[in-house]
ROVO-239717 format. One record per residue: x, y, z of N, C-alpha, C in turn; residue number from 1. Coordinates in Angstrom, 2 decimals. Layout:
BEGIN
[[X Y Z] [X Y Z] [X Y Z] NUM],
...
***
This chain:
BEGIN
[[-13.69 -11.00 10.33] [-12.93 -10.43 9.14] [-11.30 -10.17 9.21] 1],
[[-10.70 -10.27 8.25] [-9.71 -10.08 7.96] [-9.01 -8.97 6.76] 2],
[[-8.15 -8.29 7.23] [-8.16 -7.23 6.48] [-6.44 -7.55 5.83] 3],
[[-5.93 -7.02 4.97] [-4.67 -7.00 4.65] [-4.29 -5.55 4.30] 4],
[[-3.31 -5.18 4.66] [-2.73 -3.43 4.00] [-1.43 -4.01 3.41] 5],
[[-1.26 -3.66 1.70] [-0.26 -4.18 1.29] [0.46 -3.09 0.66] 6],
[[1.75 -2.93 1.11] [2.48 -1.59 0.76] [3.45 -2.78 -0.69] 7],
[[3.82 -2.19 -1.68] [4.51 -2.55 -3.09] [5.35 -1.69 -3.44] 8],
[[6.26 -2.06 -4.03] [7.26 -1.21 -4.63] [8.63 -1.63 -4.40] 9],
[[9.51 -1.07 -5.31] [10.75 -1.35 -5.47] [11.87 -0.31 -4.50] 10],
[[12.08 -0.46 -3.35] [12.48 0.40 -2.47] [13.95 0.80 -3.17] 11],
[[14.39 0.06 -4.10] [15.93 0.92 -4.72] [15.69 1.86 -5.72] 12],
[[14.49 2.13 -6.06] [14.14 2.89 -7.23] [13.48 4.41 -6.78] 13],
[[13.89 4.79 -5.90] [13.31 6.20 -5.29] [12.02 6.03 -5.07] 14],
[[11.17 6.81 -5.61] [9.82 6.92 -5.37] [8.56 5.84 -5.55] 15],
[[9.70 4.47 -6.74] [8.49 3.28 -6.53] [8.84 2.43 -5.16] 16],
[[9.54 2.81 -4.54] [9.09 2.44 -3.28] [8.20 2.81 -2.13] 17],
[[7.43 3.82 -2.73] [6.69 4.42 -1.54] [5.60 3.73 -0.94] 18],
[[5.03 2.78 -1.69] [4.06 2.03 -0.98] [4.54 1.18 0.21] 19],
[[5.43 0.53 0.05] [6.34 -0.01 1.10] [6.71 1.22 2.45] 20],
[[7.05 2.16 1.73] [7.38 2.88 3.23] [6.32 3.89 3.70] 21],
[[5.06 3.88 2.85] [3.90 4.39 3.91] [3.20 3.01 4.67] 22],
[[3.28 1.65 4.34] [2.86 0.87 4.94] [3.90 0.63 6.56] 23],
[[5.09 1.25 6.32] [6.20 0.85 7.54] [5.78 2.14 8.34] 24],
[[5.58 3.22 7.79] [4.93 4.32 8.45] [3.38 4.04 9.33] 25],
[[2.77 3.27 8.65] [1.63 3.42 9.24] [1.76 2.39 10.66] 26],
[[2.18 1.35 10.46] [2.92 0.55 11.66] [3.58 1.12 12.49] 27],
[[4.40 1.94 12.44] [5.18 2.72 12.91] [4.58 3.61 13.80] 28],
[[3.14 4.41 13.21] [2.22 5.31 14.13] [1.41 5.06 14.67] 29],
[[0.67 3.61 14.30] [-0.67 3.47 14.72] [-0.25 1.76 15.38] 30],
[[-1.05 1.65 16.44] [-0.98 0.32 17.22] [-2.50 -0.68 16.09] 31],
[[-1.60 -1.41 15.54] [-2.29 -2.13 14.28] [-2.97 -3.35 15.13] 32],
[[-4.38 -3.25 14.81] [-5.47 -4.26 15.69] [-4.85 -5.77 14.84] 33],
[[-4.90 -6.98 15.77] [-4.66 -8.28 15.38] [-5.30 -8.73 14.07] 34],
[[-6.78 -8.18 13.83] [-7.33 -8.66 12.49] [-6.75 -7.96 11.14] 35],
[[-5.61 -7.28 11.27] [-5.11 -6.21 10.04] [-3.54 -6.58 10.20] 36],
[[-3.43 -7.19 8.92] [-2.17 -7.74 8.76] [-1.61 -6.65 7.94] 37],
[[-0.51 -6.01 8.47] [0.25 -5.19 7.38] [1.72 -5.87 6.48] 38],
[[1.36 -5.92 5.63] [2.59 -6.46 4.69] [3.36 -5.97 3.70] 39],
[[4.73 -6.06 3.75] [5.45 -5.42 3.10] [5.70 -6.54 1.87] 40],
[[4.94 -5.94 0.84] [4.91 -6.91 -0.51] [5.88 -6.85 -1.34] 41],
[[6.88 -5.63 -1.04] [8.04 -5.42 -1.99] [7.56 -5.32 -3.50] 42],
[[8.55 -6.37 -4.23] [8.08 -6.67 -5.69] [7.75 -8.01 -5.93] 43],
[[7.10 -8.36 -4.83] [6.61 -9.70 -4.96] [5.43 -10.17 -5.67] 44],
[[5.38 -11.02 -6.58] [4.36 -11.39 -7.48] [3.23 -12.37 -6.71] 45],
[[3.41 -13.55 -7.41] [2.28 -14.75 -6.99] [3.11 -15.11 -5.67] 46],
[[3.91 -14.77 -4.87] [4.16 -15.01 -3.83] [3.20 -14.66 -2.72] 47],
[[2.26 -13.56 -3.07] [1.59 -12.99 -2.30] [0.58 -13.74 -2.22] 48],
[[0.04 -14.71 -3.23] [-1.04 -15.89 -3.25] [-1.93 -15.99 -1.84] 49],
[[-0.82 -16.84 -0.96] [-1.69 -17.32 0.13] [-1.79 -15.86 1.20] 50],
[[-0.96 -15.24 1.01] [-1.38 -14.03 2.14] [-2.75 -13.14 1.73] 51],
[[-2.96 -12.89 0.54] [-3.95 -12.42 0.05] [-5.68 -12.97 -0.27] 52],
[[-5.19 -14.21 -0.24] [-6.37 -15.19 -0.51] [-7.53 -14.96 0.56] 53],
[[-8.53 -14.89 0.30] [-9.79 -15.06 1.06] [-10.05 -13.74 2.19] 54],
[[-9.03 -12.93 1.81] [-9.08 -11.93 2.71] [-10.34 -11.13 2.39] 55],
[[-11.07 -10.41 3.59] [-12.28 -9.67 3.32] [-11.96 -8.43 2.39] 56],
[[-11.19 -7.62 2.99] [-10.51 -6.14 2.64] [-9.11 -6.19 2.38] 57],
[[-8.78 -5.69 0.99] [-7.39 -5.62 0.87] [-7.05 -3.90 0.15] 58],
[[-6.32 -3.64 1.10] [-5.80 -1.93 0.81] [-4.14 -2.10 0.47] 59],
[[-4.39 -1.63 -0.61] [-2.63 -1.63 -1.43] [-2.43 -0.16 -1.54] 60],
[[-0.89 -0.18 -1.34] [-0.58 1.36 -1.76] [0.66 1.10 -2.21] 61],
[[0.77 1.86 -3.27] [2.07 1.93 -4.18] [2.13 2.88 -4.98] 62],
[[2.99 3.03 -5.91] [3.24 4.27 -6.66] [2.39 3.65 -7.87] 63],
[[1.55 5.06 -8.17] [0.83 4.85 -9.23] [0.50 6.02 -10.17] 64],
[[0.74 5.92 -11.40] [0.58 6.96 -12.35] [-0.64 7.15 -13.02] 65],
[[-1.32 8.08 -12.50] [-3.35 8.19 -12.82] [-3.27 9.54 -13.73] 66],
[[-2.21 10.40 -14.07] [-2.36 11.55 -14.64] [-2.26 12.79 -14.00] 67],
[[-2.21 12.49 -12.55] [-2.37 13.59 -11.89] [-0.86 13.73 -11.33] 68],
[[-0.64 15.02 -11.04] [0.66 15.55 -10.70] [1.23 14.80 -9.80] 69],
[[2.90 15.05 -9.93] [3.64 13.96 -9.08] [3.60 14.56 -7.52] 70],
[[3.78 13.37 -6.86] [3.55 13.68 -5.41] [1.97 13.61 -4.95] 71],
[[0.88 13.45 -5.92] [-0.39 13.63 -5.46] [-0.85 12.18 -4.64] 72],
[[-1.41 12.29 -3.98] [-2.09 10.91 -3.19] [-3.43 10.68 -3.78] 73],
[[-3.80 9.59 -4.08] [-4.95 9.48 -4.90] [-5.41 7.82 -4.50] 74],
[[-6.87 7.84 -4.29] [-7.42 6.68 -3.78] [-8.17 6.12 -5.33] 75],
[[-8.14 5.17 -5.58] [-8.70 4.04 -6.31] [-9.79 2.90 -5.65] 76],
[[-10.98 2.84 -6.25] [-11.98 1.84 -5.76] [-11.61 0.58 -6.70] 77],
[[-12.02 -0.74 -6.14] [-11.83 -1.79 -7.14] [-11.88 -1.89 -8.58] 78],
[[-12.55 -0.85 -9.29] [-13.44 -1.34 -10.43] [-12.31 -0.24 -11.33] 79],
[[-11.60 0.92 -10.46] [-10.77 1.52 -11.57] [-9.44 0.94 -11.23] 80],
[[-8.89 -0.22 -10.33] [-7.69 -0.40 -10.38] [-7.19 -1.63 -11.69] 81],
[[-8.07 -2.07 -12.19] [-7.41 -2.70 -13.39] [-7.14 -1.78 -14.59] 82],
[[-7.41 -0.82 -14.75] [-7.24 0.06 -15.81] [-5.65 0.74 -15.37] 83],
[[-5.10 0.99 -14.11] [-4.11 1.45 -13.47] [-2.88 0.54 -14.23] 84],
[[-3.26 -0.95 -14.12] [-2.39 -1.79 -14.53] [-2.09 -1.96 -16.21] 85],
[[-3.03 -1.26 -16.77] [-2.73 -1.16 -18.01] [-1.47 -0.37 -18.72] 86],
[[-1.27 0.43 -17.81] [0.03 1.72 -17.85] [1.12 1.21 -16.69] 87],
[[1.24 -0.02 -16.47] [2.21 -0.25 -15.41] [3.21 0.37 -15.72] 88],
[[4.48 0.50 -14.87] [5.66 0.99 -15.35] [6.80 0.24 -14.24] 89],
[[6.20 -0.67 -13.98] [6.97 -1.47 -12.63] [6.54 -2.98 -13.01] 90],
[[7.36 -4.01 -13.04] [7.18 -5.38 -12.99] [6.17 -5.81 -12.13] 91],
[[6.09 -5.25 -10.70] [5.75 -5.94 -9.84] [3.96 -5.72 -9.89] 92],
[[3.51 -4.63 -10.92] [2.30 -4.37 -11.05] [1.58 -5.29 -11.67] 93],
[[2.28 -5.97 -12.93] [2.14 -7.57 -13.79] [1.69 -8.30 -12.53] 94],
[[2.44 -8.36 -11.85] [2.70 -9.51 -10.67] [1.48 -9.39 -9.85] 95],
[[1.17 -8.41 -9.10] [-0.08 -8.06 -8.53] [-1.22 -8.58 -9.50] 96],
[[-1.37 -8.09 -10.99] [-2.78 -7.84 -11.34] [-2.73 -9.64 -11.99] 97],
[[-1.54 -10.35 -12.06] [-1.78 -11.95 -12.41] [-2.22 -12.33 -10.85] 98],
[[-1.82 -12.00 -9.63] [-2.17 -12.67 -8.22] [-3.72 -12.79 -8.10] 99],
[[-4.38 -11.23 -8.32] [-5.64 -10.71 -8.34] [-6.67 -11.51 -9.33] 100],
[[-5.98 -11.64 -10.45] [-6.85 -12.77 -11.79] [-6.94 -14.11 -11.03] 101],
[[-5.71 -14.64 -10.63] [-5.89 -15.92 -9.98] [-6.79 -16.27 -8.66] 102],
[[-6.85 -14.94 -7.90] [-8.06 -15.25 -6.81] [-9.23 -15.17 -7.09] 103],
[[-9.26 -14.75 -8.04] [-10.65 -14.53 -8.77] [-11.15 -16.19 -9.20] 104],
[[-9.99 -16.44 -9.97] [-10.25 -17.87 -10.40] [-10.47 -18.96 -9.70] 105],
[[-9.76 -18.86 -8.38] [-9.93 -19.96 -7.38] [-10.92 -19.57 -6.43] 106],
[[-11.64 -18.59 -6.66] [-12.72 -18.18 -5.83] [-12.34 -17.44 -4.29] 107],
[[-10.94 -16.99 -4.46] [-10.61 -16.42 -3.01] [-10.24 -15.13 -3.32] 108],
[[-10.82 -14.23 -4.15] [-10.71 -12.99 -4.17] [-11.11 -12.19 -2.98] 109],
[[-10.49 -11.08 -2.37] [-10.43 -10.21 -1.73] [-12.09 -9.66 -1.93] 110],
[[-12.86 -9.47 -0.56] [-14.32 -8.99 -0.93] [-14.34 -7.61 -1.43] 111],
[[-13.48 -6.48 -1.21] [-13.10 -5.29 -1.51] [-11.72 -4.89 -1.44] 112],
[[-11.27 -4.19 -2.79] [-10.22 -3.81 -3.10] [-9.88 -2.26 -3.15] 113],
[[-9.03 -1.48 -2.44] [-8.82 -0.19 -2.63] [-7.38 -0.01 -2.50] 114],
[[-6.68 1.05 -3.50] [-5.70 1.19 -3.79] [-5.34 2.73 -3.28] 115],
[[-4.44 2.99 -2.48] [-4.09 4.49 -1.97] [-2.61 4.38 -2.73] 116],
[[-2.55 5.67 -3.70] [-1.50 5.37 -4.79] [-0.81 7.14 -4.28] 117],
[[0.56 7.18 -4.54] [1.37 8.16 -4.55] [1.76 8.46 -6.11] 118],
[[1.68 9.32 -6.56] [2.31 9.57 -7.79] [3.57 9.92 -7.71] 119],
[[4.52 8.84 -8.34] [5.90 9.41 -8.56] [6.37 10.01 -9.25] 120],
[[7.51 10.65 -8.62] [8.28 12.02 -9.41] [9.80 11.35 -9.87] 121],
[[10.63 10.49 -9.09] [11.76 10.14 -9.52] [11.76 8.44 -9.23] 122],
[[12.34 7.81 -10.46] [12.21 6.43 -10.66] [13.61 6.04 -10.85] 123],
[[14.54 6.80 -10.68] [15.92 6.48 -10.56] [16.39 5.68 -9.63] 124],
[[17.56 5.22 -9.68] [18.10 4.78 -8.98] [18.64 4.92 -7.29] 125],
[[18.37 4.91 -6.29] [18.37 5.27 -4.78] [17.60 4.97 -4.00] 126],
[[17.50 4.87 -2.67] [16.90 4.45 -1.64] [16.04 5.14 -1.23] 127],
[[16.18 6.65 -1.09] [15.58 7.58 -0.65] [14.34 7.94 -1.69] 128],
[[13.18 8.40 -0.75] [12.14 8.89 -1.80] [12.76 10.51 -1.96] 129],
[[11.84 10.95 -3.22] [12.31 12.26 -3.41] [11.46 13.12 -2.12] 130],
[[12.01 14.67 -2.43] [12.12 15.39 -1.69] [9.98 15.63 -1.31] 131],
[[9.49 15.87 -2.39] [8.16 16.09 -2.83] [7.23 14.80 -2.30] 132],
[[7.51 13.45 -2.76] [6.96 12.39 -2.20] [6.83 12.28 -0.82] 133],
[[8.09 12.24 -0.56] [8.54 12.23 1.12] [7.65 13.19 1.54] 134],
[[6.99 14.32 1.23] [6.50 15.18 1.90] [5.11 14.93 2.12] 135],
[[4.50 13.92 1.53] [3.46 13.93 1.42] [3.25 11.93 2.02] 136],
[[4.10 11.71 2.51] [4.10 10.29 2.92] [3.04 10.25 4.08] 137],
[[3.29 11.27 4.68] [1.98 11.55 6.18] [0.43 11.60 5.43] 138],
[[0.38 12.17 4.36] [-0.85 11.91 3.62] [-1.62 10.53 3.43] 139],
[[-0.56 9.94 2.51] [-0.81 8.87 2.50] [-1.12 7.87 3.40] 140],
[[-0.34 7.87 4.57] [-0.69 7.14 5.87] [-2.02 7.28 6.15] 141],
[[-2.43 8.46 6.51] [-3.65 8.94 7.01] [-5.13 8.63 5.94] 142],
[[-4.57 8.44 4.98] [-5.47 7.64 3.79] [-5.83 6.22 3.90] 143],
[[-4.91 5.66 4.32] [-5.07 4.10 4.75] [-5.57 4.00 6.14] 144],
[[-5.29 5.33 7.07] [-5.81 4.99 8.23] [-7.12 5.17 8.41] 145],
[[-7.64 6.29 7.35] [-8.89 6.35 7.37] [-9.91 5.14 6.68] 146],
[[-9.47 4.77 5.51] [-9.71 3.22 5.06] [-9.98 2.46 6.34] 147],
[[-9.05 2.25 7.11] [-9.38 1.45 8.28] [-10.14 1.50 9.41] 148],
[[-10.23 2.86 9.65] [-11.37 3.19 10.46] [-12.48 3.10 9.97] 149],
[[-12.66 3.35 8.46] [-14.19 2.95 7.81] [-14.62 1.66 7.60] 150],
[[-13.50 0.63 8.22] [-13.99 -0.84 7.99] [-14.27 -1.07 9.55] 151],
[[-14.15 0.01 10.37] [-14.66 -0.63 11.83] [-13.10 -0.63 12.88] 152],
[[-12.14 -0.28 12.34] [-10.81 -0.55 12.99] [-10.43 0.97 13.56] 153],
[[-10.59 0.97 14.87] [-10.50 2.41 15.41] [-8.73 2.43 15.97] 154],
[[-7.78 2.72 14.70] [-6.53 2.95 15.20] [-6.16 3.79 16.41] 155],
[[-5.11 3.70 17.39] [-4.94 4.23 18.20] [-3.42 4.50 17.97] 156],
[[-3.06 6.06 18.26] [-1.86 6.40 17.79] [-0.62 5.43 19.03] 157],
[[0.48 4.79 18.54] [1.47 4.60 19.64] [2.14 5.62 20.27] 158],
[[2.00 5.11 21.48] [2.90 5.90 22.66] [4.24 6.26 22.24] 159],
[[4.93 7.09 22.40] [6.34 7.61 22.28] [6.94 6.55 23.46] 160],
[[8.06 6.31 23.35] [9.02 5.64 24.06] [9.18 6.59 25.47] 161],
[[9.08 5.98 26.41] [9.30 6.79 28.04] [10.97 7.32 27.51] 162],
[[11.40 8.38 27.93] [12.49 8.87 27.67] [13.28 8.40 28.97] 163],
[[14.55 8.04 28.84] [14.98 7.34 30.44] [15.94 8.65 30.99] 164],
[[15.33 8.93 32.20] [16.61 9.78 32.78] [17.34 9.29 33.68] 165],
[[18.76 9.76 33.34] [19.83 8.74 34.31] [20.36 9.69 35.20] 166],
***
């Protein structure tokens, strides 16, 4: 079984980059099994075709405007995801919609798709997440970890680096 955990977003537009930051934190916090590929998709579009083609499960993390209050962590199942792209606020969302449609046409669509979204607060130019969105980063990481565990991947926390004594 092949699983792709895809972080999306533009890290130059503050909370727009939350998906990338969440998957970075996931990979830093947990030992990721070999069958799980964690991908910083950034603002890639069709470049993701080969990465996503034929995967059994696709877990996406992205900034998502769902009507929930800013800094809310939301989970959407496959049927709900296309509606999210109808109200896109970022060019990469169009790119992902095209990638997923192309994979359906080629018969290589993921077996299942789940989106873990964080409702953005600040989309202005800047490389740091807003305080509010940064405060729920761990919650989004744990939501992805729960999804992976539900797929049969028991994630083990990485051990902190040994402290050198001089």
